[in-house]
C-alpha angles and dihedrals in degrees: 000000000000111000093227090054090054090053090050091050091048091051092048093051092045090050091054091051093048094045089053089053091050089051089052090052090053087055091048091049090052091052091049094049091049090048091051091049090063106081123232139053115267092187092070101038130063112220119205132185137175138199121243125197122226127214090249091059096256124122134224129205106228120201126173103266091227090056099040094099088051091049090054091045090053090055092056091041091059093039091057094051095047095043091044095055090045089054091052093048093049092050090052094047096044097047094041090053092043091052094050092046094056096036106033092169087075088069086079090070090065095059122207116353130191100257111153128215087241090057090054096043092052092048127096089193112036096187092051092047092052092048093048091049092050095047093046090055096052114093100218089177089071106080093207094049092042093050094045094051096047091046094045095047104031105015089240122134111215091187121034098208146354092272091058092047093049093048092051090044089062090057089049089052090053091051091049094052091049094048098042106028105025089254096299115137116244133185093268091054093051090053093049093047097039094243130146120250092253087083093062110117098021123109115262111226139163123224121237094266093052091047089054090048089050093053093046091049091047092051093048094050095042094049090048088060092042093053103037104041093055091048089056093049094045088056090052091051093046090053090051091051091052090053092057 
């Protein structure tokens, strides 16, 4: 295949990935605006609810009427954190796989990986199978692992320093507690966040300002990956074209 055609294909595929990420950020912005439109601060108020049974066998969720707006706000608060981290993870996976696909020589930076003969025999596209296996085994929700892999393979730093990694790690901890403990603080969370045990059992929430900081940080980091990884791969492809 003509080298210039490969570059065009790479740019087209990268554009689709980046446009999808921008669409996801429009969704995240909509969630944030809706969350901010609901008055109150969920981070300083514990919201409780209970279920009541009716004579006909149905059930009602009962929330203190004064706290109902906060209950709804908490839902969007948690939705933004979970959806935001998912957006980040998808961007990492998609662009990592895209980069390896168009510049396979960068697979060498990863060293030996556990790809079985059965994986290869069952595959119609060996290169794609290897790439998918590698990407699936990278924990992009760990800032250290994520950073190390992008820097080792593409020379791109996702996080500039320890402070940036630690800050993003706190958002990842929030996402983890929502996904795995319905948002309720446990002992592990207090240790990760440097909190005392008196917080165990309460709901972990971020106020509107922190949610906005989260989204801004997420956008900055995601766009850094979306801009810099393609530039690295385009240079690889241009060098290959010159060799032909």
